[in-house]
C-alpha positions as CSV (number, residue, x, y, z in Angstrom):
1,X,26.4,40.5,-29.3
2,X,26.5,36.8,-29.9
3,X,23.1,35.0,-29.5
4,X,23.0,32.8,-26.5
5,X,22.0,29.1,-27.0
6,X,20.9,27.1,-24.0
7,X,23.0,24.1,-23.1
8,X,20.1,21.6,-23.9
9,X,20.2,22.7,-27.6
10,X,23.9,23.6,-27.9
11,X,25.1,20.2,-26.6
12,X,22.3,18.1,-28.2
13,X,24.0,14.8,-29.4
14,X,24.6,14.6,-33.1
15,X,25.6,10.9,-33.2
16,X,24.5,7.7,-31.5
17,X,27.7,7.4,-29.5
18,X,27.1,10.8,-27.9
19,X,23.7,9.8,-26.6
20,X,23.8,9.5,-22.8
21,X,22.5,6.5,-20.9
22,X,20.7,4.8,-23.7
23,X,23.2,2.3,-25.0
24,X,20.7,-0.5,-25.4
25,X,18.8,1.6,-27.9
26,X,21.6,3.2,-29.8
27,X,23.4,-0.2,-30.3
28,X,20.2,-1.7,-31.7
29,X,19.6,1.1,-34.1
30,X,23.2,1.1,-35.4
31,X,23.1,-2.6,-36.0
32,X,19.8,-2.2,-37.9
33,X,21.2,0.5,-40.1
34,X,24.4,-1.5,-40.8
35,X,22.5,-4.7,-41.6
36,X,19.8,-2.8,-43.5
37,X,17.0,-4.3,-41.4
38,X,15.1,-1.1,-40.7
39,X,11.5,-1.3,-39.6
40,X,8.9,1.0,-41.2
41,X,7.6,2.3,-37.8
42,X,9.3,2.9,-34.5
43,X,7.8,3.9,-31.1
44,X,10.1,5.7,-28.7
45,X,8.6,5.9,-25.2
46,X,10.1,6.9,-21.9
47,X,10.3,9.8,-19.4
48,X,10.8,13.4,-20.5
49,X,14.3,14.7,-21.4
50,X,16.0,11.4,-21.9
51,X,16.7,11.6,-25.7
52,X,13.7,10.3,-27.6
53,X,13.5,13.1,-30.1
54,X,17.3,13.3,-30.3
55,X,17.6,9.6,-31.2
56,X,14.8,10.1,-33.8
57,X,16.7,13.0,-35.5
58,X,20.0,11.0,-35.4
59,X,18.2,8.0,-37.0
60,X,16.7,10.2,-39.7
61,X,20.1,11.8,-40.5
62,X,22.0,8.5,-40.5
63,X,19.8,6.5,-42.9
64,X,20.0,9.3,-45.5
65,X,23.8,9.8,-45.1
66,X,25.7,9.3,-48.3
67,X,28.8,8.0,-46.7
68,X,28.0,6.3,-43.3
69,X,30.8,5.0,-41.2
70,X,31.5,1.3,-40.6
71,X,30.0,1.7,-37.1
72,X,26.6,2.9,-38.5
73,X,27.1,6.6,-37.7
74,X,26.5,9.6,-40.0
75,X,29.6,11.3,-41.5
76,X,28.3,14.9,-40.9
77,X,30.2,15.9,-44.1
78,X,28.0,15.0,-47.0
79,X,25.3,17.3,-48.5
80,X,22.5,15.3,-46.8
81,X,24.1,15.6,-43.3
82,X,24.9,19.3,-43.8
83,X,21.4,20.1,-44.9
84,X,20.0,18.1,-42.0
85,X,22.3,19.9,-39.4
86,X,21.1,23.3,-40.9
87,X,17.5,22.3,-40.6
88,X,16.9,22.4,-44.4
89,X,16.4,18.7,-45.1
90,X,13.5,17.9,-47.4
91,X,13.3,14.3,-46.2
92,X,12.6,15.1,-42.6
93,X,9.2,16.1,-41.2
94,X,8.4,16.6,-37.6
95,X,4.8,16.9,-36.3
96,X,3.8,18.1,-32.8
97,X,0.8,16.0,-32.0
98,X,0.0,18.1,-29.0
99,X,-1.2,21.0,-31.2
100,X,-1.9,19.0,-34.4
101,X,-4.1,16.2,-33.2
102,X,-7.1,16.4,-35.5
103,X,-8.1,14.1,-38.4
104,X,-7.3,16.8,-41.0
105,X,-3.7,17.1,-39.7
106,X,-3.2,13.3,-40.2
107,X,-4.8,13.4,-43.6
108,X,-2.3,16.1,-44.7
109,X,0.5,13.9,-43.4
110,X,-0.7,10.8,-45.3
111,X,-1.1,12.8,-48.5
112,X,2.6,13.9,-48.3
113,X,3.6,10.3,-47.9
114,X,2.5,9.5,-51.5
115,X,5.4,11.6,-52.9
116,X,8.8,9.9,-53.2
117,X,11.9,11.7,-51.9
118,X,13.7,13.9,-54.5
119,X,17.1,13.4,-52.8
120,X,18.1,10.6,-50.4
121,X,16.6,7.2,-49.8
122,X,14.0,7.7,-47.1
123,X,11.4,10.2,-46.0
124,X,11.2,10.2,-42.2
125,X,8.1,11.4,-40.3
126,X,8.5,12.1,-36.6
127,X,5.3,12.5,-34.6
128,X,6.1,13.8,-31.1
129,X,3.7,13.4,-28.2
130,X,1.7,11.0,-30.2
131,X,-0.5,10.0,-27.3
132,X,-2.2,13.4,-27.8
133,X,-3.8,12.4,-31.0
134,X,-7.6,12.0,-31.0
135,X,-9.4,8.7,-31.4
136,X,-10.4,9.6,-35.0
137,X,-6.9,10.7,-35.9
138,X,-5.5,7.4,-34.7
139,X,-8.0,5.5,-36.8
140,X,-7.2,7.6,-39.9
141,X,-3.5,6.8,-39.4
142,X,-3.8,3.1,-39.0
143,X,-3.8,2.0,-42.7
144,X,-0.9,4.2,-43.6
145,X,1.1,3.1,-40.6
146,X,0.5,-0.6,-41.4
147,X,1.5,-0.5,-45.1
148,X,3.5,2.6,-45.9
149,X,5.6,3.1,-49.1
150,X,9.0,1.5,-49.0
151,X,10.7,4.9,-48.7
152,X,8.6,6.2,-45.7
153,X,9.6,5.6,-42.1
154,X,7.5,6.7,-39.1
155,X,9.0,7.5,-35.7
156,X,6.5,8.0,-32.9
157,X,7.6,9.5,-29.6
158,X,5.6,9.6,-26.4
159,X,5.9,9.9,-22.6
160,X,2.7,8.0,-21.9
161,X,2.6,4.7,-23.8
162,X,-0.5,3.4,-22.0
163,X,-2.6,6.0,-23.8
164,X,-1.8,4.7,-27.2
165,X,-4.2,2.3,-28.9
166,X,-3.1,-1.3,-29.0
167,X,-3.6,-1.3,-32.8
168,X,-0.9,1.4,-33.1
169,X,1.5,-0.5,-30.7
170,X,1.2,-3.7,-32.7
171,X,2.4,-1.9,-35.9
172,X,5.5,-0.4,-34.4
173,X,8.9,-1.5,-33.0
174,X,8.9,-0.4,-29.3
175,X,12.0,1.1,-27.7
176,X,11.8,1.9,-24.0
177,X,14.1,4.7,-22.9
178,X,15.2,4.8,-19.2
179,X,16.1,7.6,-16.9
180,X,19.6,8.9,-16.8
181,X,21.5,7.9,-13.7
182,X,22.8,10.4,-11.3
183,X,26.4,9.4,-12.0
184,X,26.0,9.8,-15.8
185,X,24.4,13.2,-15.3
186,X,27.2,14.4,-13.1
187,X,29.8,13.3,-15.5
188,X,28.0,15.0,-18.4
189,X,27.7,18.2,-16.4
190,X,31.3,18.2,-15.5
191,X,32.2,17.8,-19.2
192,X,30.0,20.8,-20.1
193,X,31.4,22.9,-17.3
194,X,34.9,22.2,-18.6
195,X,34.1,23.3,-22.1
196,X,32.3,26.4,-20.9
197,X,35.1,27.2,-18.4
198,X,32.8,27.2,-15.4
199,X,34.0,26.5,-11.9
200,X,31.7,24.0,-10.2
201,X,31.8,21.9,-7.1
202,X,31.1,18.3,-7.6
203,X,28.7,18.4,-4.7
204,X,26.7,21.2,-6.4
205,X,26.5,19.1,-9.6
206,X,25.3,16.1,-7.6
207,X,22.5,18.3,-6.2
208,X,21.5,19.3,-9.7
209,X,21.5,15.7,-10.9
210,X,19.3,14.6,-7.9
211,X,16.9,17.5,-8.5
212,X,16.6,16.6,-12.2
213,X,15.3,13.1,-11.3
214,X,16.9,11.4,-14.4
215,X,15.9,14.2,-16.9
216,X,19.0,15.4,-18.6
217,X,17.2,18.4,-20.2
218,X,16.1,19.6,-16.7
219,X,19.6,19.2,-15.4
220,X,21.0,21.3,-18.2
221,X,18.4,24.0,-17.7
222,X,19.2,24.2,-14.0
223,X,22.9,24.4,-14.8
224,X,22.4,27.4,-17.1
225,X,20.2,29.1,-14.5
226,X,22.6,28.6,-11.6
227,X,25.6,29.6,-13.7
228,X,23.9,32.9,-14.4
229,X,23.0,33.4,-10.8
230,X,26.5,32.6,-9.5
231,X,28.3,34.4,-12.3
232,X,30.1,31.3,-13.4
233,X,31.1,30.0,-10.0
234,X,29.0,27.1,-8.9
235,X,29.1,26.5,-5.2
236,X,27.3,24.1,-3.0
237,X,25.7,26.8,-0.8
238,X,24.4,28.9,-3.8
239,X,23.0,25.7,-5.4
240,X,21.1,24.8,-2.3
241,X,19.7,28.4,-2.1
242,X,18.7,28.5,-5.7
243,X,17.1,25.1,-6.0
244,X,15.2,25.6,-2.7
245,X,16.7,22.4,-1.2
246,X,17.1,22.0,2.6
247,X,20.6,20.9,3.5
248,X,21.0,17.4,4.9
249,X,22.9,19.0,7.8
250,X,19.6,20.2,9.2
251,X,18.3,16.7,9.2
252,X,21.3,15.4,11.0
253,X,20.9,18.0,13.7
254,X,17.2,17.1,14.1
255,X,18.2,13.4,14.4
256,X,20.7,14.2,17.2
257,X,18.0,16.2,19.1
258,X,15.5,13.3,18.6
259,X,18.0,10.9,20.2
260,X,18.4,13.3,23.1
261,X,14.6,14.1,23.3
262,X,15.5,17.8,23.0
263,X,12.0,18.9,22.0
264,X,12.7,22.6,22.6
265,X,15.8,22.5,20.4
266,X,13.8,20.8,17.6
267,X,11.1,23.5,17.8
268,X,13.7,26.2,17.6
269,X,15.5,24.5,14.6
270,X,12.2,24.1,12.8
271,X,11.4,27.7,13.3
272,X,14.8,28.6,11.8
273,X,14.0,26.4,8.8
274,X,10.5,27.9,8.5
275,X,11.9,31.5,8.5
276,X,14.2,30.6,5.6
277,X,11.1,30.0,3.4
278,X,10.8,26.2,3.5
279,X,7.2,25.0,3.7
280,X,6.2,22.2,6.0
281,X,5.5,19.6,3.2
282,X,9.1,20.2,2.0
283,X,10.4,19.5,5.5
284,X,8.3,16.3,5.8
285,X,9.4,15.1,2.4
286,X,13.0,15.7,3.2
287,X,12.7,13.9,6.5
288,X,11.2,10.9,4.8
289,X,14.0,10.8,2.3
290,X,16.5,11.2,5.2
291,X,15.2,8.3,7.2
292,X,14.9,6.2,4.1
293,X,18.6,6.8,3.4
294,X,19.4,5.8,7.0
295,X,17.4,2.6,6.6
296,X,19.2,1.8,3.4
297,X,22.6,2.3,5.0
298,X,21.8,-0.3,7.7
299,X,22.8,-3.0,5.2
300,X,26.0,-2.8,3.3
301,X,24.4,-4.8,0.4
302,X,21.7,-2.0,0.0
303,X,24.1,0.9,0.6
304,X,24.5,1.3,-3.2
305,X,20.9,2.6,-3.3
306,X,22.0,5.7,-1.4
307,X,21.6,8.6,-3.7
308,X,23.1,11.6,-2.0
309,X,26.0,14.0,-2.0
310,X,29.3,12.2,-1.4
311,X,30.2,14.5,1.5
312,X,27.3,13.0,3.5
313,X,27.7,9.3,2.7
314,X,30.1,8.6,5.5
315,X,27.9,10.5,8.0
316,X,24.8,8.5,6.8
317,X,26.6,5.2,7.4
318,X,27.9,6.2,10.8
319,X,24.5,7.5,12.0
320,X,22.7,4.4,10.6
321,X,24.7,2.0,12.8
322,X,23.7,3.9,16.0
323,X,20.0,3.7,15.3
324,X,17.8,0.6,15.4
325,X,15.8,-0.5,12.3
326,X,12.6,-0.5,14.4
327,X,13.1,3.2,15.2
328,X,13.6,4.1,11.5
329,X,10.5,2.1,10.4
330,X,8.3,3.7,13.1
331,X,9.7,7.2,12.2
332,X,8.8,6.6,8.5
333,X,5.3,5.6,9.4
334,X,4.8,8.8,11.5
335,X,6.2,11.0,8.7
336,X,4.2,9.2,6.0
337,X,1.0,9.7,7.9
338,X,1.9,13.4,8.5
339,X,2.5,13.9,4.7
340,X,-0.9,12.4,3.8
341,X,-2.8,14.6,6.3
342,X,-0.8,17.8,5.6
343,X,-3.1,19.2,2.9
344,X,-6.2,18.8,5.1
345,X,-4.6,20.4,8.1
346,X,-5.7,24.0,8.8
347,X,-2.7,24.9,11.0
348,X,0.0,23.4,8.9
349,X,2.9,24.6,11.1
350,X,1.2,22.9,14.1
351,X,0.7,19.8,12.1
352,X,4.4,19.5,11.3
353,X,5.3,20.3,15.0
354,X,3.0,17.5,16.2
355,X,5.0,15.1,13.9
356,X,8.2,16.4,15.4
357,X,6.9,15.9,18.9
358,X,6.0,12.2,18.1
359,X,9.5,11.7,16.7
360,X,11.1,13.3,19.8
361,X,9.5,10.8,22.1
362,X,9.6,7.8,19.8
363,X,12.8,6.6,21.3
364,X,11.2,6.5,24.7
365,X,8.1,4.7,23.4
366,X,10.1,1.9,21.8
367,X,12.6,-0.5,23.2
368,X,14.0,-3.8,22.2
369,X,14.1,-6.7,24.7
370,X,15.8,-10.0,24.0
371,X,13.8,-13.1,24.8
372,X,14.1,-16.7,24.0
373,X,12.2,-16.2,20.7
374,X,14.3,-13.3,19.6
375,X,13.8,-9.5,19.5
376,X,10.3,-8.3,20.6
377,X,9.1,-4.7,20.3
378,X,7.5,-3.5,23.6
379,X,6.1,-0.3,24.9
380,X,7.6,1.1,28.0
381,X,4.3,2.6,29.3
382,X,2.7,0.3,31.9
383,X,-0.8,0.5,30.5
384,X,-3.4,-2.2,31.1
385,X,-4.4,-4.2,28.0
386,X,-8.1,-4.6,27.5
387,X,-9.4,-7.9,26.2
388,X,-12.9,-9.4,25.8
389,X,-13.9,-12.3,28.0
390,X,-17.1,-14.1,28.8
391,X,-19.0,-12.3,31.6
392,X,-18.5,-13.8,35.0
393,X,-21.6,-15.7,36.2
394,X,-23.0,-15.5,39.7
395,X,-22.3,-18.6,41.8
396,X,-23.3,-19.3,45.4
397,X,-20.8,-22.0,46.0
398,X,-17.1,-21.9,47.1
399,X,-14.7,-19.7,45.1
400,X,-10.9,-19.4,45.1
401,X,-8.4,-16.9,43.9
402,X,-5.1,-18.3,42.4
403,X,-2.3,-17.8,44.9
404,X,0.6,-15.5,44.0
405,X,3.1,-18.5,44.0
406,X,1.1,-20.6,41.6
407,X,2.7,-22.6,38.8
408,X,6.0,-21.1,37.8
409,X,7.9,-22.5,34.7
410,X,11.4,-23.6,35.2
411,X,14.3,-23.6,32.7
412,X,13.8,-27.3,31.8
413,X,10.1,-26.9,31.2
414,X,9.0,-28.4,34.5
415,X,6.4,-26.8,36.7
416,X,5.9,-26.7,40.5
417,X,2.3,-26.2,41.7
418,X,1.8,-25.5,45.4
419,X,-1.4,-26.8,47.1
420,X,-4.5,-24.8,46.4
421,X,-6.6,-23.5,49.3
422,X,-10.3,-22.9,49.2
423,X,-12.5,-20.5,51.1
424,X,-15.6,-21.4,52.9
425,X,-17.3,-18.0,52.5
426,X,-18.4,-17.1,49.0
427,X,-16.8,-13.9,47.7
428,X,-19.1,-11.0,46.9
429,X,-19.4,-9.7,43.4
430,X,-19.9,-6.1,44.2
431,X,-16.3,-5.7,45.6
432,X,-13.3,-5.6,43.3
433,X,-10.7,-8.2,43.8
434,X,-7.0,-7.2,44.0
435,X,-4.4,-9.7,42.8
436,X,-1.0,-10.1,44.3
437,X,1.5,-7.4,43.5
438,X,3.3,-7.8,40.2
439,X,0.6,-10.1,38.8
440,X,-2.4,-9.2,36.6
441,X,-5.7,-9.5,38.3
442,X,-7.7,-12.6,37.4
443,X,-11.5,-13.3,37.8
444,X,-12.9,-15.6,40.5
445,X,-12.8,-19.3,39.5
446,X,-15.2,-21.9,40.8
447,X,-13.8,-25.0,42.5
448,X,-16.3,-27.3,40.8
449,X,-15.9,-25.9,37.2
450,X,-15.3,-28.8,34.8
451,X,-13.6,-28.4,31.4
452,X,-15.6,-29.3,28.3
453,X,-13.7,-32.1,26.7
454,X,-16.0,-32.8,23.8
455,X,-14.1,-32.1,20.5
456,X,-15.2,-29.2,18.4
457,X,-17.8,-30.1,15.9
458,X,-17.1,-29.9,12.2
459,X,-19.9,-27.3,11.5
460,X,-18.8,-23.7,11.4
461,X,-19.7,-22.1,14.8
462,X,-19.1,-18.9,16.6
463,X,-18.1,-19.5,20.3
464,X,-17.6,-17.0,23.0
465,X,-13.8,-16.6,23.9
466,X,-12.4,-18.3,27.0
467,X,-9.3,-17.8,29.0
468,X,-6.5,-20.3,28.4
469,X,-5.7,-20.5,32.1
470,X,-9.2,-21.8,33.0
471,X,-8.5,-25.3,31.7
472,X,-5.3,-25.6,33.8
473,X,-7.0,-24.6,37.0
474,X,-9.9,-27.0,36.3
475,X,-7.4,-29.9,36.0
476,X,-5.9,-28.9,39.3
477,X,-9.2,-28.8,41.0
478,X,-10.6,-32.2,39.7
479,X,-11.3,-34.6,42.4
480,X,-11.0,-32.1,45.3
481,X,-14.2,-33.4,46.7
482,X,-15.5,-30.0,48.0
483,X,-19.3,-29.9,48.1
484,X,-21.4,-26.8,47.6
485,X,-24.5,-26.0,49.6
486,X,-27.6,-27.7,48.3
487,X,-25.9,-29.0,45.1
488,X,-25.5,-32.7,44.3
489,X,-23.6,-34.8,41.8
490,X,-26.8,-35.3,39.7
491,X,-26.0,-35.5,36.0
492,X,-27.9,-33.4,33.4
493,X,-30.9,-34.9,31.7
494,X,-32.4,-33.5,28.5
495,X,-36.0,-33.7,29.7
496,X,-35.3,-31.8,32.9
497,X,-33.1,-29.3,31.1
498,X,-35.8,-28.6,28.5
499,X,-38.4,-28.2,31.2
500,X,-36.3,-25.7,33.1
501,X,-35.5,-23.9,29.8
502,X,-39.2,-23.6,29.0
503,X,-40.0,-22.3,32.4
504,X,-37.4,-19.5,32.0
505,X,-38.8,-18.8,28.5
506,X,-42.3,-18.4,30.0
507,X,-40.9,-16.1,32.6
508,X,-39.4,-13.9,29.9
509,X,-42.8,-13.9,28.0
510,X,-44.5,-12.8,31.1
511,X,-42.0,-9.9,31.5
512,X,-42.5,-9.0,27.8
513,X,-38.7,-9.5,27.3
514,X,-37.7,-9.5,23.6
515,X,-35.3,-12.3,24.4
516,X,-38.2,-14.8,24.7
517,X,-38.4,-15.4,21.0
518,X,-34.6,-16.4,20.7
519,X,-35.0,-18.6,23.8
520,X,-38.0,-20.5,22.3
521,X,-36.1,-20.9,18.9
522,X,-32.9,-22.2,20.5
523,X,-32.0,-25.9,20.5
524,X,-30.3,-27.7,23.5
525,X,-27.7,-30.5,23.4
526,X,-26.1,-32.2,26.3
527,X,-22.3,-32.0,26.1
528,X,-21.4,-34.0,29.2
529,X,-22.7,-34.7,32.7
530,X,-22.7,-31.1,33.8
531,X,-22.5,-28.9,30.6
532,X,-24.7,-28.4,27.6
533,X,-24.8,-26.3,24.4
534,X,-27.4,-23.7,23.3
535,X,-27.5,-23.8,19.5
536,X,-28.9,-20.6,17.8
537,X,-29.5,-19.8,14.2
538,X,-27.7,-16.4,14.0
539,X,-25.6,-14.0,15.9
540,X,-28.6,-11.8,17.0
541,X,-30.2,-14.7,18.9
542,X,-26.8,-15.5,20.4
543,X,-26.5,-11.9,21.7
544,X,-30.0,-12.0,23.3
545,X,-29.2,-15.2,25.1
546,X,-25.8,-14.0,26.2
547,X,-27.4,-10.9,27.8
548,X,-29.5,-13.2,30.0
549,X,-26.5,-15.4,31.0
550,X,-26.2,-14.5,34.6
551,X,-29.9,-14.7,35.5
552,X,-30.3,-17.9,33.4
553,X,-27.4,-19.6,35.1
554,X,-28.8,-18.8,38.6
555,X,-32.3,-20.0,37.5
556,X,-31.0,-23.3,36.0
557,X,-28.7,-23.9,39.0
558,X,-31.7,-23.7,41.4
559,X,-33.9,-25.9,39.2
560,X,-31.5,-28.6,38.2
561,X,-29.3,-28.9,41.3
562,X,-26.3,-29.9,39.3
563,X,-22.8,-29.1,40.5
564,X,-20.5,-27.1,38.2
565,X,-23.3,-26.4,35.7
566,X,-22.1,-24.6,32.6
567,X,-23.3,-23.9,29.1
568,X,-22.1,-22.4,25.9
569,X,-24.0,-20.4,23.3
570,X,-23.0,-21.2,19.7
571,X,-24.2,-20.3,16.3
572,X,-25.1,-23.0,13.7
573,X,-26.5,-21.5,10.6
574,X,-29.1,-23.5,8.7
575,X,-27.8,-24.2,5.2
576,X,-31.0,-25.7,3.9
577,X,-32.4,-23.8,0.9
578,X,-35.3,-21.6,1.8
579,X,-38.5,-21.7,-0.3
580,X,-38.9,-18.7,-2.6
581,X,-41.4,-16.2,-1.3
582,X,-44.4,-15.8,-3.5
583,X,-45.0,-12.2,-4.6
584,X,-47.1,-10.3,-7.0
585,X,-46.7,-11.3,-10.6
586,X,-46.0,-8.6,-13.2
587,X,-47.9,-8.3,-16.5
588,X,-45.5,-10.6,-18.4
589,X,-45.5,-13.3,-15.8
590,X,-49.4,-13.1,-15.6
591,X,-49.6,-13.7,-19.4
592,X,-47.2,-16.6,-19.2
593,X,-49.3,-18.3,-16.5
594,X,-52.4,-17.8,-18.6
595,X,-50.7,-19.5,-21.6
596,X,-49.7,-22.4,-19.4
597,X,-53.3,-22.9,-18.3
598,X,-54.9,-22.0,-21.6
599,X,-52.5,-22.8,-24.6
600,X,-55.0,-21.4,-27.1
601,X,-54.5,-17.9,-25.7
602,X,-51.2,-17.8,-27.5
603,X,-52.7,-18.8,-30.8
604,X,-55.5,-16.2,-30.4
605,X,-52.9,-13.5,-29.8
606,X,-51.0,-14.6,-33.0
607,X,-54.1,-14.6,-35.2
608,X,-55.4,-11.2,-34.0
609,X,-51.8,-9.8,-34.2
610,X,-52.0,-8.4,-30.8
611,X,-49.1,-6.6,-29.2
612,X,-48.7,-7.1,-25.5
613,X,-47.6,-4.1,-23.4
614,X,-45.4,-5.4,-20.6
């Protein structure tokens, strides 16, 4: 019985031209050999199974070839090439650093370097997985790697370049290997299937290439395994079953049910998938890749990024045109969040089903509406939107509610404002106000409110938020001439304002209210004839004063008799440097103070040779 050799070893390249997907490296090495410009140390780095060790062996064989070709390839006919192909070359040494990573192993290697080759021109030392060497082994290898004998060449191979010391990197020529593309892998697999007389569907080979993720050795291992499983007849269905891959047809069926909001159908289909042995994380990962492919197909320029079986490319393109990009992005966010929380979920099946429920009703939750500014994403659900506003203060004067036919913008930007009516009876605060149908409810607005026109000061301040519509209504109400009961046109004066403020502060002290301290520390500034600012030192004082806003407003309104009285609480931090607080001195600081006051103490310590314990 003939001994079986796996495809990864049987079809290992023997020349530079047969290396797959690394033309930028093989061309450089061939030119270096042809021009006799070989470096003394090389570092081959890249993903697993892309040809690092293979290129190192081809390089070692080619530089010792007795009759190299004009293209810089080995002849495979001379004694050196034959002995190398048979594994009997005395000029080639390969060390596995994963199991030989101590200082003694490197010392044995450096001792062998001292002996010149008996046959051939160079002695080649290949150290595979060099990042596994210990720190001491790297240091022991530095001098030999920097100045080796002229006949010694070192080739280091690694998959994790970031773990190698910079002193090693600076002594080597770096060659970065890249992943094998899916197309190159499929072509190579087809060539091998032809030589082995294996019937294989191209779609099955594409699945193998995608599963290998750019590693040719993994692709060849999977090919051998599936060929043995299918008895030399590679079919798409058997490849899906053996590689534990969920067919894209399931995802297209799930997408159709999502568009129809067929939740029950989605649950039944997921149950069918689950019974076939596919775990929930595999389903979520496949859904994420599926929606990613749909998003890629939205743009023809990015369609080349689609990495899937050719049978589904047309279906991907057709489905992508019928789905909005907003839906795809939202679906990817839902699936991404579900993937992150999958491990922490106790009921993993329910976790996946919850993600499917969100995807089923995602189309209903999102819609696109065209406005003058472009496309805007809106939610269909008519839920009220909460926002923070300044608390409504009590007021005993006349109040109005904006009419339903208030200012409406026209197409040319003009506005039409009907006359505003006022009520003679103040509106109670304990009853909710209902706005006109189809319009959001708005708070009661005072007829005599005046807009603060003073520009914002340059200091950084924190001001309570205001409604933008307040300024418009105030402009409409200016000059209406309505008088409130018992309130005159008297302007604010700083003396009367401070007096009323102190009276309210005394009232708080009498009630043992903690807000008394912030009230006494606040500073008052007149903004205009009927408004002023309360300046505090920090946010805590601002909150205390804001809590007393309604009672304070009523008190000041009764004391000052000013129409449309209003105030704003702002924060103005004091940037002046604070004096350092005096604390207890330690032993060292106490001795330094004594020396400053009595300089002879230092001389006394030196003469007596005293040691201070501090």
